[in-house]
mmJSON file of the N, C-alpha and C atoms, coordinates in Angstrom:
{"data_MODEL":{"atom_site":{
"group_PDB":["ATOM","ATOM","ATOM","ATOM","ATOM","ATOM","ATOM","ATOM","ATOM","ATOM","ATOM","ATOM","ATOM","ATOM","ATOM","ATOM","ATOM","ATOM","ATOM","ATOM","ATOM","ATOM","ATOM","ATOM","ATOM","ATOM","ATOM","ATOM","ATOM","ATOM","ATOM","ATOM","ATOM","ATOM","ATOM","ATOM","ATOM","ATOM","ATOM","ATOM","ATOM","ATOM","ATOM","ATOM","ATOM","ATOM","ATOM","ATOM","ATOM","ATOM","ATOM","ATOM","ATOM","ATOM","ATOM","ATOM","ATOM","ATOM","ATOM","ATOM","ATOM","ATOM","ATOM","ATOM","ATOM","ATOM","ATOM","ATOM","ATOM","ATOM","ATOM","ATOM","ATOM","ATOM","ATOM","ATOM","ATOM","ATOM","ATOM","ATOM","ATOM","ATOM","ATOM","ATOM","ATOM","ATOM","ATOM","ATOM","ATOM","ATOM","ATOM","ATOM","ATOM","ATOM","ATOM","ATOM","ATOM","ATOM","ATOM","ATOM","ATOM","ATOM","ATOM","ATOM","ATOM","ATOM","ATOM","ATOM","ATOM","ATOM","ATOM","ATOM","ATOM","ATOM","ATOM","ATOM","ATOM","ATOM","ATOM","ATOM","ATOM","ATOM","ATOM","ATOM","ATOM","ATOM","ATOM","ATOM","ATOM","ATOM","ATOM","ATOM","ATOM","ATOM","ATOM","ATOM","ATOM","ATOM","ATOM","ATOM","ATOM","ATOM","ATOM","ATOM","ATOM","ATOM","ATOM","ATOM","ATOM","ATOM","ATOM","ATOM","ATOM","ATOM","ATOM","ATOM","ATOM","ATOM","ATOM","ATOM","ATOM","ATOM","ATOM","ATOM","ATOM","ATOM","ATOM","ATOM","ATOM","ATOM","ATOM","ATOM","ATOM","ATOM","ATOM","ATOM","ATOM","ATOM","ATOM","ATOM","ATOM","ATOM","ATOM","ATOM","ATOM","ATOM","ATOM","ATOM","ATOM","ATOM","ATOM","ATOM","ATOM","ATOM","ATOM","ATOM","ATOM","ATOM","ATOM","ATOM","ATOM","ATOM","ATOM","ATOM","ATOM","ATOM","ATOM","ATOM","ATOM","ATOM","ATOM","ATOM","ATOM","ATOM","ATOM","ATOM"],
"id":[1,2,3,4,5,6,7,8,9,10,11,12,13,14,15,16,17,18,19,20,21,22,23,24,25,26,27,28,29,30,31,32,33,34,35,36,37,38,39,40,41,42,43,44,45,46,47,48,49,50,51,52,53,54,55,56,57,58,59,60,61,62,63,64,65,66,67,68,69,70,71,72,73,74,75,76,77,78,79,80,81,82,83,84,85,86,87,88,89,90,91,92,93,94,95,96,97,98,99,100,101,102,103,104,105,106,107,108,109,110,111,112,113,114,115,116,117,118,119,120,121,122,123,124,125,126,127,128,129,130,131,132,133,134,135,136,137,138,139,140,141,142,143,144,145,146,147,148,149,150,151,152,153,154,155,156,157,158,159,160,161,162,163,164,165,166,167,168,169,170,171,172,173,174,175,176,177,178,179,180,181,182,183,184,185,186,187,188,189,190,191,192,193,194,195,196,197,198,199,200,201,202,203,204,205,206,207,208,209,210,211,212,213,214,215,216],
"type_symbol":["N","C","C","N","C","C","N","C","C","N","C","C","N","C","C","N","C","C","N","C","C","N","C","C","N","C","C","N","C","C","N","C","C","N","C","C","N","C","C","N","C","C","N","C","C","N","C","C","N","C","C","N","C","C","N","C","C","N","C","C","N","C","C","N","C","C","N","C","C","N","C","C","N","C","C","N","C","C","N","C","C","N","C","C","N","C","C","N","C","C","N","C","C","N","C","C","N","C","C","N","C","C","N","C","C","N","C","C","N","C","C","N","C","C","N","C","C","N","C","C","N","C","C","N","C","C","N","C","C","N","C","C","N","C","C","N","C","C","N","C","C","N","C","C","N","C","C","N","C","C","N","C","C","N","C","C","N","C","C","N","C","C","N","C","C","N","C","C","N","C","C","N","C","C","N","C","C","N","C","C","N","C","C","N","C","C","N","C","C","N","C","C","N","C","C","N","C","C","N","C","C","N","C","C","N","C","C","N","C","C","N","C","C","N","C","C"],
"label_atom_id":["N","CA","C","N","CA","C","N","CA","C","N","CA","C","N","CA","C","N","CA","C","N","CA","C","N","CA","C","N","CA","C","N","CA","C","N","CA","C","N","CA","C","N","CA","C","N","CA","C","N","CA","C","N","CA","C","N","CA","C","N","CA","C","N","CA","C","N","CA","C","N","CA","C","N","CA","C","N","CA","C","N","CA","C","N","CA","C","N","CA","C","N","CA","C","N","CA","C","N","CA","C","N","CA","C","N","CA","C","N","CA","C","N","CA","C","N","CA","C","N","CA","C","N","CA","C","N","CA","C","N","CA","C","N","CA","C","N","CA","C","N","CA","C","N","CA","C","N","CA","C","N","CA","C","N","CA","C","N","CA","C","N","CA","C","N","CA","C","N","CA","C","N","CA","C","N","CA","C","N","CA","C","N","CA","C","N","CA","C","N","CA","C","N","CA","C","N","CA","C","N","CA","C","N","CA","C","N","CA","C","N","CA","C","N","CA","C","N","CA","C","N","CA","C","N","CA","C","N","CA","C","N","CA","C","N","CA","C","N","CA","C","N","CA","C","N","CA","C","N","CA","C"],
"label_alt_id":[null,null,null,null,null,null,null,null,null,null,null,null,null,null,null,null,null,null,null,null,null,null,null,null,null,null,null,null,null,null,null,null,null,null,null,null,null,null,null,null,null,null,null,null,null,null,null,null,null,null,null,null,null,null,null,null,null,null,null,null,null,null,null,null,null,null,null,null,null,null,null,null,null,null,null,null,null,null,null,null,null,null,null,null,null,null,null,null,null,null,null,null,null,null,null,null,null,null,null,null,null,null,null,null,null,null,null,null,null,null,null,null,null,null,null,null,null,null,null,null,null,null,null,null,null,null,null,null,null,null,null,null,null,null,null,null,null,null,null,null,null,null,null,null,null,null,null,null,null,null,null,null,null,null,null,null,null,null,null,null,null,null,null,null,null,null,null,null,null,null,null,null,null,null,null,null,null,null,null,null,null,null,null,null,null,null,null,null,null,null,null,null,null,null,null,null,null,null,null,null,null,null,null,null,null,null,null,null,null,null,null,null,null,null,null,null],
"label_comp_id":["MET","MET","MET","SER","SER","SER","THR","THR","THR","ASP","ASP","ASP","ASP","ASP","ASP","ARG","ARG","ARG","GLY","GLY","GLY","GLY","GLY","GLY","TYR","TYR","TYR","MET","MET","MET","SER","SER","SER","ARG","ARG","ARG","LEU","LEU","LEU","ALA","ALA","ALA","ASP","ASP","ASP","ASN","ASN","ASN","ILE","ILE","ILE","GLU","GLU","GLU","ALA","ALA","ALA","VAL","VAL","VAL","GLN","GLN","GLN","LEU","LEU","LEU","GLY","GLY","GLY","THR","THR","THR","ALA","ALA","ALA","ALA","ALA","ALA","GLU","GLU","GLU","LEU","LEU","LEU","LEU","LEU","LEU","ASP","ASP","ASP","GLN","GLN","GLN","ALA","ALA","ALA","SER","SER","SER","GLU","GLU","GLU","THR","THR","THR","LEU","LEU","LEU","ASP","ASP","ASP","ASN","ASN","ASN","GLU","GLU","GLU","ASP","ASP","ASP","ALA","ALA","ALA","ASP","ASP","ASP","SER","SER","SER","GLU","GLU","GLU","VAL","VAL","VAL","VAL","VAL","VAL","ARG","ARG","ARG","ARG","ARG","ARG","LEU","LEU","LEU","ALA","ALA","ALA","GLN","GLN","GLN","GLU","GLU","GLU","LEU","LEU","LEU","THR","THR","THR","GLY","GLY","GLY","ALA","ALA","ALA","LEU","LEU","LEU","ARG","ARG","ARG","ASP","ASP","ASP","VAL","VAL","VAL","LEU","LEU","LEU","ARG","ARG","ARG","VAL","VAL","VAL","ALA","ALA","ALA","THR","THR","THR","SER","SER","SER","ARG","ARG","ARG","GLY","GLY","GLY","ALA","ALA","ALA","SER","SER","SER","TRP","TRP","TRP","ARG","ARG","ARG"],
"label_asym_id":["A","A","A","A","A","A","A","A","A","A","A","A","A","A","A","A","A","A","A","A","A","A","A","A","A","A","A","A","A","A","A","A","A","A","A","A","A","A","A","A","A","A","A","A","A","A","A","A","A","A","A","A","A","A","A","A","A","A","A","A","A","A","A","A","A","A","A","A","A","A","A","A","A","A","A","A","A","A","A","A","A","A","A","A","A","A","A","A","A","A","A","A","A","A","A","A","A","A","A","A","A","A","A","A","A","A","A","A","A","A","A","A","A","A","A","A","A","A","A","A","A","A","A","A","A","A","A","A","A","A","A","A","A","A","A","A","A","A","A","A","A","A","A","A","A","A","A","A","A","A","A","A","A","A","A","A","A","A","A","A","A","A","A","A","A","A","A","A","A","A","A","A","A","A","A","A","A","A","A","A","A","A","A","A","A","A","A","A","A","A","A","A","A","A","A","A","A","A","A","A","A","A","A","A","A","A","A","A","A","A","A","A","A","A","A","A"],
"label_entity_id":["1","1","1","1","1","1","1","1","1","1","1","1","1","1","1","1","1","1","1","1","1","1","1","1","1","1","1","1","1","1","1","1","1","1","1","1","1","1","1","1","1","1","1","1","1","1","1","1","1","1","1","1","1","1","1","1","1","1","1","1","1","1","1","1","1","1","1","1","1","1","1","1","1","1","1","1","1","1","1","1","1","1","1","1","1","1","1","1","1","1","1","1","1","1","1","1","1","1","1","1","1","1","1","1","1","1","1","1","1","1","1","1","1","1","1","1","1","1","1","1","1","1","1","1","1","1","1","1","1","1","1","1","1","1","1","1","1","1","1","1","1","1","1","1","1","1","1","1","1","1","1","1","1","1","1","1","1","1","1","1","1","1","1","1","1","1","1","1","1","1","1","1","1","1","1","1","1","1","1","1","1","1","1","1","1","1","1","1","1","1","1","1","1","1","1","1","1","1","1","1","1","1","1","1","1","1","1","1","1","1","1","1","1","1","1","1"],
"label_seq_id":[1,1,1,2,2,2,3,3,3,4,4,4,5,5,5,6,6,6,7,7,7,8,8,8,9,9,9,10,10,10,11,11,11,12,12,12,13,13,13,14,14,14,15,15,15,16,16,16,17,17,17,18,18,18,19,19,19,20,20,20,21,21,21,22,22,22,23,23,23,24,24,24,25,25,25,26,26,26,27,27,27,28,28,28,29,29,29,30,30,30,31,31,31,32,32,32,33,33,33,34,34,34,35,35,35,36,36,36,37,37,37,38,38,38,39,39,39,40,40,40,41,41,41,42,42,42,43,43,43,44,44,44,45,45,45,46,46,46,47,47,47,48,48,48,49,49,49,50,50,50,51,51,51,52,52,52,53,53,53,54,54,54,55,55,55,56,56,56,57,57,57,58,58,58,59,59,59,60,60,60,61,61,61,62,62,62,63,63,63,64,64,64,65,65,65,66,66,66,67,67,67,68,68,68,69,69,69,70,70,70,71,71,71,72,72,72],
"pdbx_PDB_ins_code":[null,null,null,null,null,null,null,null,null,null,null,null,null,null,null,null,null,null,null,null,null,null,null,null,null,null,null,null,null,null,null,null,null,null,null,null,null,null,null,null,null,null,null,null,null,null,null,null,null,null,null,null,null,null,null,null,null,null,null,null,null,null,null,null,null,null,null,null,null,null,null,null,null,null,null,null,null,null,null,null,null,null,null,null,null,null,null,null,null,null,null,null,null,null,null,null,null,null,null,null,null,null,null,null,null,null,null,null,null,null,null,null,null,null,null,null,null,null,null,null,null,null,null,null,null,null,null,null,null,null,null,null,null,null,null,null,null,null,null,null,null,null,null,null,null,null,null,null,null,null,null,null,null,null,null,null,null,null,null,null,null,null,null,null,null,null,null,null,null,null,null,null,null,null,null,null,null,null,null,null,null,null,null,null,null,null,null,null,null,null,null,null,null,null,null,null,null,null,null,null,null,null,null,null,null,null,null,null,null,null,null,null,null,null,null,null],
"Cartn_x":[0.84,-0.002,0.883,0.481,1.282,0.54,1.32,0.726,0.798,1.28,1.384,0.018,-0.966,-2.318,-3.013,-3.162,-3.697,-5.089,-5.83,-7.167,-7.202,-6.049,-5.997,-6.111,-6.366,-6.567,-5.375,-4.17,-2.973,-2.715,-2.951,-2.759,-3.749,-4.987,-5.997,-5.679,-5.234,-4.854,-3.694,-2.675,-1.53,-1.976,-2.853,-3.364,-4.097,-4.913,-5.657,-4.726,-3.718,-2.758,-2.003,-1.587,-0.875,-1.761,-3.025,-3.948,-4.069,-4.144,-4.208,-2.922,-1.777,-0.494,-0.381,-0.776,-0.7,-1.699,-2.87,-3.854,-3.361,-2.735,-2.159,-1.082,-0.24,0.814,0.209,-0.855,-1.502,-2.095,-2.726,-3.294,-2.194,-1.081,0.031,0.645,0.692,1.214,0.351,-0.959,-1.863,-1.65,-1.531,-1.316,0.013,1.042,2.353,2.288,1.59,1.448,0.778,-0.284,-0.993,-0.108,0.585,1.427,2.57,3.196,4.341,3.915,2.674,2.147,1.825,1.695,1.363,2.655,2.913,4.138,4.163,3.008,2.92,2.888,3.196,3.137,4.122,3.633,4.427,5.52,6.717,7.838,7.569,6.834,6.511,5.585,4.657,3.744,4.544,5.468,6.297,7.166,7.722,8.569,7.758,6.571,5.709,5.311,5.011,4.662,5.833,7.039,8.228,8.395,8.133,8.229,7.185,5.968,4.906,5.192,5.713,6.066,7.188,8.139,9.226,8.679,7.77,7.147,6.349,5.61,4.806,5.697,6.788,7.713,8.318,8.644,9.176,8.156,6.889,5.836,5.672,5.683,5.516,6.676,7.892,9.035,8.905,8.381,8.173,7.148,6.074,5.057,5.678,6.424,7.043,7.998,8.778,9.725,8.99,7.906,7.159,6.483,6.241,5.622,6.653,7.94,8.99,9.735,9.511,10.222,11.679,12.524,13.956,14.446,15.128,15.587,17.05,17.732,19.143,20.054],
"Cartn_y":[-1.176,-0.003,1.238,2.216,3.421,4.631,5.603,6.873,7.914,7.526,8.467,8.89,8.011,8.306,9.116,10.419,11.323,10.907,10.196,9.766,8.334,7.673,6.271,6.06,4.821,4.46,4.841,4.467,4.728,6.224,6.974,8.421,9.055,8.638,9.168,8.772,7.538,7.072,7.912,8.139,8.956,10.375,10.94,12.293,12.351,11.343,11.311,11.182,10.324,10.159,11.464,12.106,13.376,14.441,14.463,15.45,15.245,13.989,13.696,14.146,13.852,14.232,15.75,16.483,17.938,18.506,17.904,18.338,18.119,16.986,16.7,17.716,18.049,19.045,20.395,20.782,22.068,22.077,20.969,20.872,20.936,20.245,20.268,21.659,22.379,23.737,24.635,24.489,25.251,24.861,23.558,23.071,23.586,23.622,24.091,25.563,26.36,27.782,27.967,27.214,27.309,26.837,25.736,25.188,26.124,26.677,27.565,28.905,29.295,30.509,30.291,29.045,28.693,28.569,29.539,29.533,28.383,27.828,26.728,25.348,25.288,24.011,23.018,21.83,20.751,20.333,20.072,19.713,18.414,17.488,16.242,16.526,17.456,17.834,18.478,19.353,20.015,18.993,18.046,17.014,16.151,15.724,14.912,15.691,16.972,17.828,17.933,18.088,18.158,16.868,15.732,14.455,14.371,14.791,14.748,15.723,16.9,17.871,17.354,16.647,16.064,15.068,14.22,13.266,13.959,14.998,15.725,16.441,17.019,17.688,16.685,15.51,14.451,14.108,13.986,13.68,14.803,16.048,17.19,17.258,16.999,16.983,15.857,14.72,13.594,13.977,14.653,15.106,16.083,17.055,18.059,17.405,16.462,15.771,14.973,14.299,13.511,14.403,15.653,16.611,17.382,17.04,17.633,18.792,19.092,20.201,19.845,20.836,20.648,21.848,21.616,22.712,22.567,21.615,21.419,21.942],
"Cartn_z":[-0.001,0.001,0.0,-0.734,-0.895,-0.344,0.147,0.598,-0.502,-1.712,-2.822,-3.351,-3.25,-3.698,-2.609,-2.808,-1.779,-1.308,-2.134,-1.732,-1.256,-1.247,-0.865,0.633,0.988,2.39,3.257,2.833,3.643,3.79,2.737,2.802,3.779,3.714,4.651,6.079,6.273,7.602,8.15,7.319,7.733,8.067,7.254,7.513,8.846,9.134,10.391,11.598,11.48,12.571,12.808,11.719,11.849,12.489,12.132,12.712,14.22,14.646,16.079,16.767,16.153,16.747,16.875,15.858,15.909,16.918,17.0,17.988,19.413,19.648,20.969,21.313,20.341,20.581,20.945,20.261,20.554,21.961,22.351,23.699,24.765,24.509,25.465,25.573,24.47,24.503,25.388,25.27,26.145,27.602,27.848,29.216,29.761,28.924,29.354,29.757,28.975,29.311,30.664,30.888,32.164,33.324,33.122,34.182,34.518,33.503,33.75,34.35,34.136,34.759,36.235,36.645,38.018,38.84,39.678,40.482,41.489,41.79,42.758,42.084,40.795,40.074,40.697,40.939,41.519,40.537,41.045,40.17,39.4,39.987,39.278,38.102,38.275,37.188,36.054,36.403,35.401,34.663,35.41,34.805,33.837,34.241,33.375,32.124,32.301,31.177,30.204,30.729,29.867,29.07,29.692,28.987,27.875,28.172,27.171,26.033,26.37,25.34,24.444,25.027,24.247,23.231,23.66,22.744,21.659,22.03,21.057,20.044,20.521,19.608,18.635,19.13,18.262,17.169,17.558,16.585,15.564,16.025,15.124,14.134,14.606,13.695,12.673,13.102,12.179,11.122,11.524,10.574,9.585,10.105,9.229,8.234,8.712,7.835,6.761,7.157,6.182,5.141,5.508,4.579,3.762,3.956,3.118,3.73,4.998,5.643,5.848,5.709,5.958,6.739,7.827,8.673,9.044,8.504,8.858,7.806],
"occupancy":[1.0,1.0,1.0,1.0,1.0,1.0,1.0,1.0,1.0,1.0,1.0,1.0,1.0,1.0,1.0,1.0,1.0,1.0,1.0,1.0,1.0,1.0,1.0,1.0,1.0,1.0,1.0,1.0,1.0,1.0,1.0,1.0,1.0,1.0,1.0,1.0,1.0,1.0,1.0,1.0,1.0,1.0,1.0,1.0,1.0,1.0,1.0,1.0,1.0,1.0,1.0,1.0,1.0,1.0,1.0,1.0,1.0,1.0,1.0,1.0,1.0,1.0,1.0,1.0,1.0,1.0,1.0,1.0,1.0,1.0,1.0,1.0,1.0,1.0,1.0,1.0,1.0,1.0,1.0,1.0,1.0,1.0,1.0,1.0,1.0,1.0,1.0,1.0,1.0,1.0,1.0,1.0,1.0,1.0,1.0,1.0,1.0,1.0,1.0,1.0,1.0,1.0,1.0,1.0,1.0,1.0,1.0,1.0,1.0,1.0,1.0,1.0,1.0,1.0,1.0,1.0,1.0,1.0,1.0,1.0,1.0,1.0,1.0,1.0,1.0,1.0,1.0,1.0,1.0,1.0,1.0,1.0,1.0,1.0,1.0,1.0,1.0,1.0,1.0,1.0,1.0,1.0,1.0,1.0,1.0,1.0,1.0,1.0,1.0,1.0,1.0,1.0,1.0,1.0,1.0,1.0,1.0,1.0,1.0,1.0,1.0,1.0,1.0,1.0,1.0,1.0,1.0,1.0,1.0,1.0,1.0,1.0,1.0,1.0,1.0,1.0,1.0,1.0,1.0,1.0,1.0,1.0,1.0,1.0,1.0,1.0,1.0,1.0,1.0,1.0,1.0,1.0,1.0,1.0,1.0,1.0,1.0,1.0,1.0,1.0,1.0,1.0,1.0,1.0,1.0,1.0,1.0,1.0,1.0,1.0,1.0,1.0,1.0,1.0,1.0,1.0],
"B_iso_or_equiv":[0.0,0.0,0.0,0.0,0.0,0.0,0.0,0.0,0.0,0.0,0.0,0.0,0.0,0.0,0.0,0.0,0.0,0.0,0.0,0.0,0.0,0.0,0.0,0.0,0.0,0.0,0.0,0.0,0.0,0.0,0.0,0.0,0.0,0.0,0.0,0.0,0.0,0.0,0.0,0.0,0.0,0.0,0.0,0.0,0.0,0.0,0.0,0.0,0.0,0.0,0.0,0.0,0.0,0.0,0.0,0.0,0.0,0.0,0.0,0.0,0.0,0.0,0.0,0.0,0.0,0.0,0.0,0.0,0.0,0.0,0.0,0.0,0.0,0.0,0.0,0.0,0.0,0.0,0.0,0.0,0.0,0.0,0.0,0.0,0.0,0.0,0.0,0.0,0.0,0.0,0.0,0.0,0.0,0.0,0.0,0.0,0.0,0.0,0.0,0.0,0.0,0.0,0.0,0.0,0.0,0.0,0.0,0.0,0.0,0.0,0.0,0.0,0.0,0.0,0.0,0.0,0.0,0.0,0.0,0.0,0.0,0.0,0.0,0.0,0.0,0.0,0.0,0.0,0.0,0.0,0.0,0.0,0.0,0.0,0.0,0.0,0.0,0.0,0.0,0.0,0.0,0.0,0.0,0.0,0.0,0.0,0.0,0.0,0.0,0.0,0.0,0.0,0.0,0.0,0.0,0.0,0.0,0.0,0.0,0.0,0.0,0.0,0.0,0.0,0.0,0.0,0.0,0.0,0.0,0.0,0.0,0.0,0.0,0.0,0.0,0.0,0.0,0.0,0.0,0.0,0.0,0.0,0.0,0.0,0.0,0.0,0.0,0.0,0.0,0.0,0.0,0.0,0.0,0.0,0.0,0.0,0.0,0.0,0.0,0.0,0.0,0.0,0.0,0.0,0.0,0.0,0.0,0.0,0.0,0.0,0.0,0.0,0.0,0.0,0.0,0.0],
"pdbx_formal_charge":[null,null,null,null,null,null,null,null,null,null,null,null,null,null,null,null,null,null,null,null,null,null,null,null,null,null,null,null,null,null,null,null,null,null,null,null,null,null,null,null,null,null,null,null,null,null,null,null,null,null,null,null,null,null,null,null,null,null,null,null,null,null,null,null,null,null,null,null,null,null,null,null,null,null,null,null,null,null,null,null,null,null,null,null,null,null,null,null,null,null,null,null,null,null,null,null,null,null,null,null,null,null,null,null,null,null,null,null,null,null,null,null,null,null,null,null,null,null,null,null,null,null,null,null,null,null,null,null,null,null,null,null,null,null,null,null,null,null,null,null,null,null,null,null,null,null,null,null,null,null,null,null,null,null,null,null,null,null,null,null,null,null,null,null,null,null,null,null,null,null,null,null,null,null,null,null,null,null,null,null,null,null,null,null,null,null,null,null,null,null,null,null,null,null,null,null,null,null,null,null,null,null,null,null,null,null,null,null,null,null,null,null,null,null,null,null],
"auth_seq_id":[1,1,1,2,2,2,3,3,3,4,4,4,5,5,5,6,6,6,7,7,7,8,8,8,9,9,9,10,10,10,11,11,11,12,12,12,13,13,13,14,14,14,15,15,15,16,16,16,17,17,17,18,18,18,19,19,19,20,20,20,21,21,21,22,22,22,23,23,23,24,24,24,25,25,25,26,26,26,27,27,27,28,28,28,29,29,29,30,30,30,31,31,31,32,32,32,33,33,33,34,34,34,35,35,35,36,36,36,37,37,37,38,38,38,39,39,39,40,40,40,41,41,41,42,42,42,43,43,43,44,44,44,45,45,45,46,46,46,47,47,47,48,48,48,49,49,49,50,50,50,51,51,51,52,52,52,53,53,53,54,54,54,55,55,55,56,56,56,57,57,57,58,58,58,59,59,59,60,60,60,61,61,61,62,62,62,63,63,63,64,64,64,65,65,65,66,66,66,67,67,67,68,68,68,69,69,69,70,70,70,71,71,71,72,72,72],
"auth_comp_id":["MET","MET","MET","SER","SER","SER","THR","THR","THR","ASP","ASP","ASP","ASP","ASP","ASP","ARG","ARG","ARG","GLY","GLY","GLY","GLY","GLY","GLY","TYR","TYR","TYR","MET","MET","MET","SER","SER","SER","ARG","ARG","ARG","LEU","LEU","LEU","ALA","ALA","ALA","ASP","ASP","ASP","ASN","ASN","ASN","ILE","ILE","ILE","GLU","GLU","GLU","ALA","ALA","ALA","VAL","VAL","VAL","GLN","GLN","GLN","LEU","LEU","LEU","GLY","GLY","GLY","THR","THR","THR","ALA","ALA","ALA","ALA","ALA","ALA","GLU","GLU","GLU","LEU","LEU","LEU","LEU","LEU","LEU","ASP","ASP","ASP","GLN","GLN","GLN","ALA","ALA","ALA","SER","SER","SER","GLU","GLU","GLU","THR","THR","THR","LEU","LEU","LEU","ASP","ASP","ASP","ASN","ASN","ASN","GLU","GLU","GLU","ASP","ASP","ASP","ALA","ALA","ALA","ASP","ASP","ASP","SER","SER","SER","GLU","GLU","GLU","VAL","VAL","VAL","VAL","VAL","VAL","ARG","ARG","ARG","ARG","ARG","ARG","LEU","LEU","LEU","ALA","ALA","ALA","GLN","GLN","GLN","GLU","GLU","GLU","LEU","LEU","LEU","THR","THR","THR","GLY","GLY","GLY","ALA","ALA","ALA","LEU","LEU","LEU","ARG","ARG","ARG","ASP","ASP","ASP","VAL","VAL","VAL","LEU","LEU","LEU","ARG","ARG","ARG","VAL","VAL","VAL","ALA","ALA","ALA","THR","THR","THR","SER","SER","SER","ARG","ARG","ARG","GLY","GLY","GLY","ALA","ALA","ALA","SER","SER","SER","TRP","TRP","TRP","ARG","ARG","ARG"],
"auth_asym_id":["A","A","A","A","A","A","A","A","A","A","A","A","A","A","A","A","A","A","A","A","A","A","A","A","A","A","A","A","A","A","A","A","A","A","A","A","A","A","A","A","A","A","A","A","A","A","A","A","A","A","A","A","A","A","A","A","A","A","A","A","A","A","A","A","A","A","A","A","A","A","A","A","A","A","A","A","A","A","A","A","A","A","A","A","A","A","A","A","A","A","A","A","A","A","A","A","A","A","A","A","A","A","A","A","A","A","A","A","A","A","A","A","A","A","A","A","A","A","A","A","A","A","A","A","A","A","A","A","A","A","A","A","A","A","A","A","A","A","A","A","A","A","A","A","A","A","A","A","A","A","A","A","A","A","A","A","A","A","A","A","A","A","A","A","A","A","A","A","A","A","A","A","A","A","A","A","A","A","A","A","A","A","A","A","A","A","A","A","A","A","A","A","A","A","A","A","A","A","A","A","A","A","A","A","A","A","A","A","A","A","A","A","A","A","A","A"],
"auth_atom_id":["N","CA","C","N","CA","C","N","CA","C","N","CA","C","N","CA","C","N","CA","C","N","CA","C","N","CA","C","N","CA","C","N","CA","C","N","CA","C","N","CA","C","N","CA","C","N","CA","C","N","CA","C","N","CA","C","N","CA","C","N","CA","C","N","CA","C","N","CA","C","N","CA","C","N","CA","C","N","CA","C","N","CA","C","N","CA","C","N","CA","C","N","CA","C","N","CA","C","N","CA","C","N","CA","C","N","CA","C","N","CA","C","N","CA","C","N","CA","C","N","CA","C","N","CA","C","N","CA","C","N","CA","C","N","CA","C","N","CA","C","N","CA","C","N","CA","C","N","CA","C","N","CA","C","N","CA","C","N","CA","C","N","CA","C","N","CA","C","N","CA","C","N","CA","C","N","CA","C","N","CA","C","N","CA","C","N","CA","C","N","CA","C","N","CA","C","N","CA","C","N","CA","C","N","CA","C","N","CA","C","N","CA","C","N","CA","C","N","CA","C","N","CA","C","N","CA","C","N","CA","C","N","CA","C","N","CA","C","N","CA","C","N","CA","C","N","CA","C","N","CA","C"],
"pdbx_PDB_model_num":[1,1,1,1,1,1,1,1,1,1,1,1,1,1,1,1,1,1,1,1,1,1,1,1,1,1,1,1,1,1,1,1,1,1,1,1,1,1,1,1,1,1,1,1,1,1,1,1,1,1,1,1,1,1,1,1,1,1,1,1,1,1,1,1,1,1,1,1,1,1,1,1,1,1,1,1,1,1,1,1,1,1,1,1,1,1,1,1,1,1,1,1,1,1,1,1,1,1,1,1,1,1,1,1,1,1,1,1,1,1,1,1,1,1,1,1,1,1,1,1,1,1,1,1,1,1,1,1,1,1,1,1,1,1,1,1,1,1,1,1,1,1,1,1,1,1,1,1,1,1,1,1,1,1,1,1,1,1,1,1,1,1,1,1,1,1,1,1,1,1,1,1,1,1,1,1,1,1,1,1,1,1,1,1,1,1,1,1,1,1,1,1,1,1,1,1,1,1,1,1,1,1,1,1,1,1,1,1,1,1,1,1,1,1,1,1]
}}}
């Protein structure tokens, strides 16, 4: 199965997965802003958020790379 066919099953599946990954990254960004604005944020919460943001950033970079982005 190929993702070259923009209307094909694999292409649609990849698009849907990417949309979920980008949506998750956007939600985490909002959460990060709120957490960092909270001076009383627990260090474990901040650490967990950093781990989740790292994973989301990895996914976003993978999406960008698959879409042809080059930044190096």
